PyMOL CGO cylinders between C-alpha atoms (Angstrom):
from pymol import cmd
from pymol.cgo import CYLINDER

trace = [
    CYLINDER, -5.55, -8.04, -18.31, -7.97, -6.20, -16.03, 0.3, 1, 1, 1, 1, 1, 1,
    CYLINDER, -7.97, -6.20, -16.03, -7.21, -2.47, -16.10, 0.3, 1, 1, 1, 1, 1, 1,
    CYLINDER, -7.21, -2.47, -16.10, -9.07, 0.83, -16.33, 0.3, 1, 1, 1, 1, 1, 1,
    CYLINDER, -9.07, 0.83, -16.33, -7.89, 4.42, -16.63, 0.3, 1, 1, 1, 1, 1, 1,
    CYLINDER, -7.89, 4.42, -16.63, -10.22, 7.40, -16.12, 0.3, 1, 1, 1, 1, 1, 1,
    CYLINDER, -10.22, 7.40, -16.12, -9.62, 11.14, -16.21, 0.3, 1, 1, 1, 1, 1, 1,
    CYLINDER, -9.62, 11.14, -16.21, -12.44, 13.25, -14.90, 0.3, 1, 1, 1, 1, 1, 1,
    CYLINDER, -12.44, 13.25, -14.90, -13.69, 15.64, -12.23, 0.3, 1, 1, 1, 1, 1, 1,
    CYLINDER, -13.69, 15.64, -12.23, -14.79, 14.68, -8.74, 0.3, 1, 1, 1, 1, 1, 1,
    CYLINDER, -14.79, 14.68, -8.74, -18.55, 15.08, -8.37, 0.3, 1, 1, 1, 1, 1, 1,
    CYLINDER, -18.55, 15.08, -8.37, -18.36, 15.18, -4.55, 0.3, 1, 1, 1, 1, 1, 1,
    CYLINDER, -18.36, 15.18, -4.55, -15.78, 15.22, -1.78, 0.3, 1, 1, 1, 1, 1, 1,
    CYLINDER, -15.78, 15.22, -1.78, -14.31, 11.79, -0.97, 0.3, 1, 1, 1, 1, 1, 1,
    CYLINDER, -14.31, 11.79, -0.97, -15.81, 9.82, 1.92, 0.3, 1, 1, 1, 1, 1, 1,
    CYLINDER, -15.81, 9.82, 1.92, -13.27, 8.11, 4.18, 0.3, 1, 1, 1, 1, 1, 1,
    CYLINDER, -13.27, 8.11, 4.18, -13.92, 5.23, 6.60, 0.3, 1, 1, 1, 1, 1, 1,
    CYLINDER, -13.92, 5.23, 6.60, -12.25, 2.06, 7.83, 0.3, 1, 1, 1, 1, 1, 1,
    CYLINDER, -12.25, 2.06, 7.83, -13.27, -1.57, 7.34, 0.3, 1, 1, 1, 1, 1, 1,
    CYLINDER, -13.27, -1.57, 7.34, -14.87, -3.04, 10.47, 0.3, 1, 1, 1, 1, 1, 1,
    CYLINDER, -14.87, -3.04, 10.47, -12.80, -6.23, 10.73, 0.3, 1, 1, 1, 1, 1, 1,
    CYLINDER, -12.80, -6.23, 10.73, -9.31, -5.13, 9.65, 0.3, 1, 1, 1, 1, 1, 1,
    CYLINDER, -9.31, -5.13, 9.65, -9.37, -1.34, 10.22, 0.3, 1, 1, 1, 1, 1, 1,
    CYLINDER, -9.37, -1.34, 10.22, -8.15, -0.82, 6.65, 0.3, 1, 1, 1, 1, 1, 1,
    CYLINDER, -8.15, -0.82, 6.65, -8.70, 2.74, 5.37, 0.3, 1, 1, 1, 1, 1, 1,
    CYLINDER, -8.70, 2.74, 5.37, -11.27, 2.94, 2.55, 0.3, 1, 1, 1, 1, 1, 1,
    CYLINDER, -11.27, 2.94, 2.55, -12.15, 6.05, 0.56, 0.3, 1, 1, 1, 1, 1, 1,
    CYLINDER, -12.15, 6.05, 0.56, -14.95, 6.29, -1.99, 0.3, 1, 1, 1, 1, 1, 1,
    CYLINDER, -14.95, 6.29, -1.99, -15.76, 9.07, -4.45, 0.3, 1, 1, 1, 1, 1, 1,
    CYLINDER, -15.76, 9.07, -4.45, -17.25, 9.52, -7.88, 0.3, 1, 1, 1, 1, 1, 1,
    CYLINDER, -17.25, 9.52, -7.88, -15.95, 11.21, -11.01, 0.3, 1, 1, 1, 1, 1, 1,
    CYLINDER, -15.95, 11.21, -11.01, -17.58, 12.48, -14.18, 0.3, 1, 1, 1, 1, 1, 1,
    CYLINDER, -17.58, 12.48, -14.18, -15.70, 11.44, -17.32, 0.3, 1, 1, 1, 1, 1, 1,
    CYLINDER, -15.70, 11.44, -17.32, -16.50, 13.34, -20.52, 0.3, 1, 1, 1, 1, 1, 1,
    CYLINDER, -16.50, 13.34, -20.52, -17.17, 11.23, -23.56, 0.3, 1, 1, 1, 1, 1, 1,
    CYLINDER, -17.17, 11.23, -23.56, -14.76, 11.73, -26.42, 0.3, 1, 1, 1, 1, 1, 1,
    CYLINDER, -14.76, 11.73, -26.42, -17.33, 12.82, -29.01, 0.3, 1, 1, 1, 1, 1, 1,
    CYLINDER, -17.33, 12.82, -29.01, -20.40, 15.05, -29.02, 0.3, 1, 1, 1, 1, 1, 1,
    CYLINDER, -20.40, 15.05, -29.02, -23.84, 13.62, -29.72, 0.3, 1, 1, 1, 1, 1, 1,
    CYLINDER, -23.84, 13.62, -29.72, -26.03, 14.52, -32.73, 0.3, 1, 1, 1, 1, 1, 1,
    CYLINDER, -26.03, 14.52, -32.73, -27.05, 17.81, -31.04, 0.3, 1, 1, 1, 1, 1, 1,
    CYLINDER, -27.05, 17.81, -31.04, -23.44, 18.81, -30.46, 0.3, 1, 1, 1, 1, 1, 1,
    CYLINDER, -23.44, 18.81, -30.46, -23.61, 18.13, -26.71, 0.3, 1, 1, 1, 1, 1, 1,
    CYLINDER, -23.61, 18.13, -26.71, -20.87, 16.29, -24.88, 0.3, 1, 1, 1, 1, 1, 1,
    CYLINDER, -20.87, 16.29, -24.88, -22.18, 13.73, -22.42, 0.3, 1, 1, 1, 1, 1, 1,
    CYLINDER, -22.18, 13.73, -22.42, -20.38, 12.37, -19.37, 0.3, 1, 1, 1, 1, 1, 1,
    CYLINDER, -20.38, 12.37, -19.37, -20.28, 9.00, -17.68, 0.3, 1, 1, 1, 1, 1, 1,
    CYLINDER, -20.28, 9.00, -17.68, -20.18, 8.77, -13.89, 0.3, 1, 1, 1, 1, 1, 1,
    CYLINDER, -20.18, 8.77, -13.89, -18.09, 6.20, -12.03, 0.3, 1, 1, 1, 1, 1, 1,
    CYLINDER, -18.09, 6.20, -12.03, -18.02, 5.31, -8.34, 0.3, 1, 1, 1, 1, 1, 1,
    CYLINDER, -18.02, 5.31, -8.34, -14.46, 4.54, -7.27, 0.3, 1, 1, 1, 1, 1, 1,
    CYLINDER, -14.46, 4.54, -7.27, -12.88, 2.90, -4.21, 0.3, 1, 1, 1, 1, 1, 1,
    CYLINDER, -12.88, 2.90, -4.21, -9.34, 3.19, -2.83, 0.3, 1, 1, 1, 1, 1, 1,
    CYLINDER, -9.34, 3.19, -2.83, -7.81, 1.15, 0.01, 0.3, 1, 1, 1, 1, 1, 1,
    CYLINDER, -7.81, 1.15, 0.01, -4.87, 1.59, 2.39, 0.3, 1, 1, 1, 1, 1, 1,
    CYLINDER, -4.87, 1.59, 2.39, -2.38, 4.45, 1.98, 0.3, 1, 1, 1, 1, 1, 1,
    CYLINDER, -2.38, 4.45, 1.98, -3.94, 5.43, -1.34, 0.3, 1, 1, 1, 1, 1, 1,
    CYLINDER, -3.94, 5.43, -1.34, -7.31, 5.82, 0.43, 0.3, 1, 1, 1, 1, 1, 1,
    CYLINDER, -7.31, 5.82, 0.43, -5.68, 8.16, 2.96, 0.3, 1, 1, 1, 1, 1, 1,
    CYLINDER, -5.68, 8.16, 2.96, -4.08, 10.16, 0.11, 0.3, 1, 1, 1, 1, 1, 1,
    CYLINDER, -4.08, 10.16, 0.11, -7.38, 10.58, -1.78, 0.3, 1, 1, 1, 1, 1, 1,
    CYLINDER, -7.38, 10.58, -1.78, -9.29, 11.55, 1.38, 0.3, 1, 1, 1, 1, 1, 1,
    CYLINDER, -9.29, 11.55, 1.38, -6.68, 14.15, 2.34, 0.3, 1, 1, 1, 1, 1, 1,
    CYLINDER, -6.68, 14.15, 2.34, -5.96, 15.82, -1.01, 0.3, 1, 1, 1, 1, 1, 1,
    CYLINDER, -5.96, 15.82, -1.01, -8.93, 15.28, -3.36, 0.3, 1, 1, 1, 1, 1, 1,
    CYLINDER, -8.93, 15.28, -3.36, -11.88, 17.69, -3.38, 0.3, 1, 1, 1, 1, 1, 1,
    CYLINDER, -11.88, 17.69, -3.38, -15.08, 18.14, -5.37, 0.3, 1, 1, 1, 1, 1, 1,
    CYLINDER, -15.08, 18.14, -5.37, -14.42, 19.70, -8.79, 0.3, 1, 1, 1, 1, 1, 1,
    CYLINDER, -14.42, 19.70, -8.79, -10.76, 18.65, -9.07, 0.3, 1, 1, 1, 1, 1, 1,
    CYLINDER, -10.76, 18.65, -9.07, -9.66, 16.90, -12.23, 0.3, 1, 1, 1, 1, 1, 1,
    CYLINDER, -9.66, 16.90, -12.23, -7.91, 13.62, -11.49, 0.3, 1, 1, 1, 1, 1, 1,
    CYLINDER, -7.91, 13.62, -11.49, -6.47, 10.63, -13.31, 0.3, 1, 1, 1, 1, 1, 1,
    CYLINDER, -6.47, 10.63, -13.31, -7.06, 7.23, -11.73, 0.3, 1, 1, 1, 1, 1, 1,
    CYLINDER, -7.06, 7.23, -11.73, -5.98, 3.73, -12.74, 0.3, 1, 1, 1, 1, 1, 1,
    CYLINDER, -5.98, 3.73, -12.74, -7.03, 0.41, -11.34, 0.3, 1, 1, 1, 1, 1, 1,
    CYLINDER, -7.03, 0.41, -11.34, -8.91, -2.84, -11.76, 0.3, 1, 1, 1, 1, 1, 1,
    CYLINDER, -8.91, -2.84, -11.76, -12.56, -3.78, -12.17, 0.3, 1, 1, 1, 1, 1, 1,
    CYLINDER, -12.56, -3.78, -12.17, -14.05, -6.24, -9.70, 0.3, 1, 1, 1, 1, 1, 1,
    CYLINDER, -14.05, -6.24, -9.70, -17.42, -8.02, -9.80, 0.3, 1, 1, 1, 1, 1, 1,
    CYLINDER, -17.42, -8.02, -9.80, -19.26, -9.26, -6.73, 0.3, 1, 1, 1, 1, 1, 1,
    CYLINDER, -19.26, -9.26, -6.73, -22.53, -11.03, -5.99, 0.3, 1, 1, 1, 1, 1, 1,
    CYLINDER, -22.53, -11.03, -5.99, -24.70, -11.42, -2.90, 0.3, 1, 1, 1, 1, 1, 1,
    CYLINDER, -24.70, -11.42, -2.90, -28.21, -12.40, -1.89, 0.3, 1, 1, 1, 1, 1, 1,
    CYLINDER, -28.21, -12.40, -1.89, -30.40, -9.57, -0.62, 0.3, 1, 1, 1, 1, 1, 1,
    CYLINDER, -30.40, -9.57, -0.62, -32.94, -9.75, 2.23, 0.3, 1, 1, 1, 1, 1, 1,
    CYLINDER, -32.94, -9.75, 2.23, -35.54, -11.20, -0.15, 0.3, 1, 1, 1, 1, 1, 1,
    CYLINDER, -35.54, -11.20, -0.15, -33.22, -13.94, -1.38, 0.3, 1, 1, 1, 1, 1, 1,
    CYLINDER, -33.22, -13.94, -1.38, -32.70, -12.25, -4.76, 0.3, 1, 1, 1, 1, 1, 1,
    CYLINDER, -32.70, -12.25, -4.76, -29.25, -12.52, -6.33, 0.3, 1, 1, 1, 1, 1, 1,
    CYLINDER, -29.25, -12.52, -6.33, -27.63, -9.08, -6.72, 0.3, 1, 1, 1, 1, 1, 1,
    CYLINDER, -27.63, -9.08, -6.72, -24.59, -8.07, -8.76, 0.3, 1, 1, 1, 1, 1, 1,
    CYLINDER, -24.59, -8.07, -8.76, -22.25, -5.10, -8.54, 0.3, 1, 1, 1, 1, 1, 1,
    CYLINDER, -22.25, -5.10, -8.54, -19.22, -3.89, -10.44, 0.3, 1, 1, 1, 1, 1, 1,
    CYLINDER, -19.22, -3.89, -10.44, -16.55, -2.09, -8.38, 0.3, 1, 1, 1, 1, 1, 1,
    CYLINDER, -16.55, -2.09, -8.38, -13.75, 0.12, -9.70, 0.3, 1, 1, 1, 1, 1, 1,
    CYLINDER, -13.75, 0.12, -9.70, -10.77, -0.34, -7.36, 0.3, 1, 1, 1, 1, 1, 1,
    CYLINDER, -10.77, -0.34, -7.36, -8.12, 2.40, -7.65, 0.3, 1, 1, 1, 1, 1, 1,
    CYLINDER, -8.12, 2.40, -7.65, -4.47, 1.33, -7.68, 0.3, 1, 1, 1, 1, 1, 1,
    CYLINDER, -4.47, 1.33, -7.68, -2.88, 4.66, -8.76, 0.3, 1, 1, 1, 1, 1, 1,
    CYLINDER, -2.88, 4.66, -8.76, -4.19, 8.23, -8.45, 0.3, 1, 1, 1, 1, 1, 1,
    CYLINDER, -4.19, 8.23, -8.45, -2.83, 11.51, -9.81, 0.3, 1, 1, 1, 1, 1, 1,
    CYLINDER, -2.83, 11.51, -9.81, -3.76, 15.18, -10.03, 0.3, 1, 1, 1, 1, 1, 1,
    CYLINDER, -3.76, 15.18, -10.03, -4.74, 16.24, -13.57, 0.3, 1, 1, 1, 1, 1, 1,
    CYLINDER, -4.74, 16.24, -13.57, -5.66, 19.92, -13.22, 0.3, 1, 1, 1, 1, 1, 1,
    CYLINDER, -5.66, 19.92, -13.22, -3.74, 22.08, -15.66, 0.3, 1, 1, 1, 1, 1, 1,
    CYLINDER, -3.74, 22.08, -15.66, -3.52, 25.03, -13.30, 0.3, 1, 1, 1, 1, 1, 1,
    CYLINDER, -3.52, 25.03, -13.30, -3.93, 25.82, -9.64, 0.3, 1, 1, 1, 1, 1, 1,
    CYLINDER, -3.93, 25.82, -9.64, -7.38, 27.14, -8.78, 0.3, 1, 1, 1, 1, 1, 1,
    CYLINDER, -7.38, 27.14, -8.78, -7.66, 30.36, -6.71, 0.3, 1, 1, 1, 1, 1, 1,
    CYLINDER, -7.66, 30.36, -6.71, -7.75, 29.44, -3.04, 0.3, 1, 1, 1, 1, 1, 1,
    CYLINDER, -7.75, 29.44, -3.04, -6.27, 26.02, -3.69, 0.3, 1, 1, 1, 1, 1, 1,
    CYLINDER, -6.27, 26.02, -3.69, -3.89, 24.39, -1.24, 0.3, 1, 1, 1, 1, 1, 1,
    CYLINDER, -3.89, 24.39, -1.24, -0.65, 26.27, -0.89, 0.3, 1, 1, 1, 1, 1, 1,
    CYLINDER, -0.65, 26.27, -0.89, 1.26, 23.40, 0.71, 0.3, 1, 1, 1, 1, 1, 1,
    CYLINDER, 1.26, 23.40, 0.71, 3.30, 21.06, -1.42, 0.3, 1, 1, 1, 1, 1, 1,
    CYLINDER, 3.30, 21.06, -1.42, 1.29, 17.94, -2.23, 0.3, 1, 1, 1, 1, 1, 1,
    CYLINDER, 1.29, 17.94, -2.23, 3.14, 14.62, -2.29, 0.3, 1, 1, 1, 1, 1, 1,
    CYLINDER, 3.14, 14.62, -2.29, 2.89, 12.11, -5.09, 0.3, 1, 1, 1, 1, 1, 1,
    CYLINDER, 2.89, 12.11, -5.09, 0.46, 9.23, -4.60, 0.3, 1, 1, 1, 1, 1, 1,
    CYLINDER, 0.46, 9.23, -4.60, 3.07, 6.75, -5.82, 0.3, 1, 1, 1, 1, 1, 1,
    CYLINDER, 3.07, 6.75, -5.82, 4.50, 4.92, -2.82, 0.3, 1, 1, 1, 1, 1, 1,
    CYLINDER, 4.50, 4.92, -2.82, 7.29, 3.05, -4.59, 0.3, 1, 1, 1, 1, 1, 1,
    CYLINDER, 7.29, 3.05, -4.59, 9.37, 5.77, -6.33, 0.3, 1, 1, 1, 1, 1, 1,
    CYLINDER, 9.37, 5.77, -6.33, 12.36, 7.71, -5.08, 0.3, 1, 1, 1, 1, 1, 1,
    CYLINDER, 12.36, 7.71, -5.08, 13.37, 11.25, -5.97, 0.3, 1, 1, 1, 1, 1, 1,
    CYLINDER, 13.37, 11.25, -5.97, 16.90, 12.57, -6.20, 0.3, 1, 1, 1, 1, 1, 1,
    CYLINDER, 16.90, 12.57, -6.20, 18.18, 16.11, -6.38, 0.3, 1, 1, 1, 1, 1, 1,
    CYLINDER, 18.18, 16.11, -6.38, 19.78, 16.95, -9.72, 0.3, 1, 1, 1, 1, 1, 1,
    CYLINDER, 19.78, 16.95, -9.72, 22.45, 19.62, -9.89, 0.3, 1, 1, 1, 1, 1, 1,
    CYLINDER, 22.45, 19.62, -9.89, 21.35, 21.75, -12.85, 0.3, 1, 1, 1, 1, 1, 1,
    CYLINDER, 21.35, 21.75, -12.85, 24.91, 22.92, -13.52, 0.3, 1, 1, 1, 1, 1, 1,
    CYLINDER, 24.91, 22.92, -13.52, 25.94, 19.45, -14.70, 0.3, 1, 1, 1, 1, 1, 1,
    CYLINDER, 25.94, 19.45, -14.70, 25.18, 18.13, -18.17, 0.3, 1, 1, 1, 1, 1, 1,
    CYLINDER, 25.18, 18.13, -18.17, 22.31, 15.69, -18.21, 0.3, 1, 1, 1, 1, 1, 1,
    CYLINDER, 22.31, 15.69, -18.21, 22.97, 12.29, -19.81, 0.3, 1, 1, 1, 1, 1, 1,
    CYLINDER, 22.97, 12.29, -19.81, 20.07, 12.61, -22.26, 0.3, 1, 1, 1, 1, 1, 1,
]
cmd.load_cgo(trace, "trace")
């Protein structure tokens, strides 16, 4: 199974573009993820990850994510190789986002006032009449 899950804060605003051949939306951004434990000096370190989203999820991240927001992202890790201009073999590890969520515990002052949709494209919502008894 190839899966990652990160919760952290955006270190910069997302950068949106489209692929040259297929015009697929692509958004890249980075997040800082705090380590679980403090070091010997009592300081908590963070790891930084560069993330990539494609398609409708890329549009969602570009539109609603901003520097400093806390987010939860899930996806897969991809490795790639290429030869550079000098003929040297290069390697890269990419973190491809498949699901993205907001993780802030409260709304920041001056934050968006409009209702933000869910990033999940496959779920449906129904209206529940709160006067009826719920089945659970």
